[in-house]
N, C-alpha and C positions, 0 to 999 in steps of 0.2 A: 514670734512675729509671723505674719501671713504674707506670702509673696505671690505675685501673679506674673507669669512670664507669657507674653504674647508675641509670637513671631509675626512680623509685619511684612507687607508686600507693597511695592510701589506700583500702582495701577497705571500710572502715566509715565511719559518719557522724562528724560533728564531736563529738558527744556521745551519751550513752546513748539519748536520745529521738529522735535523728536517724535514724529507721528508714526512712522513705520518702524516698529521695534522688532520685526521678524528676524532680523539678522542676529539678534542676541537673545530673543525670547519668543518661544512658540505661542501662537494664539491659543492653543489647547491649554498651555500652562496658565495663561491669564484667565481663561474660562474656568479652569479647575479651582483657582484661588477664589474667584467670585462665587462660584457655586458651593464649594465644600470647605474651603480653608480660611475664609475671611475671619480674622480674629475678633473683630467687633461684633459681627453677626453671631458667631459661635459663642462668644462670652455672654451676649444678651440672651441667647437661647438657654445657656447654662443658668444664668441668674433667674430666669423665669422658671425653669424646671426645678430649681432648688427652692423656689418660693421666696427668694430674696427680693425680687422686684417683679412687678406686674408689667405686662406689655404696655399698659397706659403710662406707667411711671417711666419706662424706657422711652416712649414716644415724647413725653414731656422733657426728659433730659436732652433728647435729640433736638427738639425745638429750641431749647435754651442755647444749645451749642451753635445751632444755625444762626440764631439771633446775635450771639456774641461775635461770631465770625463776620456777619454782615455789618455789625457795628465797627469792627476793626477795619474792614475794607473801606467803609465810608470815611473813617478817620484818616486812613492812609491816603485816600484819594483827595481829601480836602486839605491835607497838610501842605505847608509850603515846602518847596525844595530846599535842601540845606544849602548854605553858602558854599561857593566853589572852594573856599579855603579849607573846608572840612573834608575834601575828597579823600585824603590819605590818612585820616584819623582812624585809629583803632584797627588798622589792617595789617600791622606787622609789629614785631618786638625787636628793639635794638639789642644787640648782644655786645657785651663788653669783654 
């Protein structure tokens, strides 16, 4: 079998209000990941250099991913809120 290991990096904060991350992550670190270590960019570069995929094919894949994500967001925004009786469903396991 063939395995691919990609180290990932969270480019954004833990939540919407986590804008200033300098107290736990240096700006230089974030810039280094964007510039040199981004696993998706690096994997795309490798796929192209090995002749496995062309830049056009990677662009097409990226466009399909963006379209799928936009569709998922639209679905979520258009969905009804769940009934209040469901608020605690599937959030814990009872132990006996």
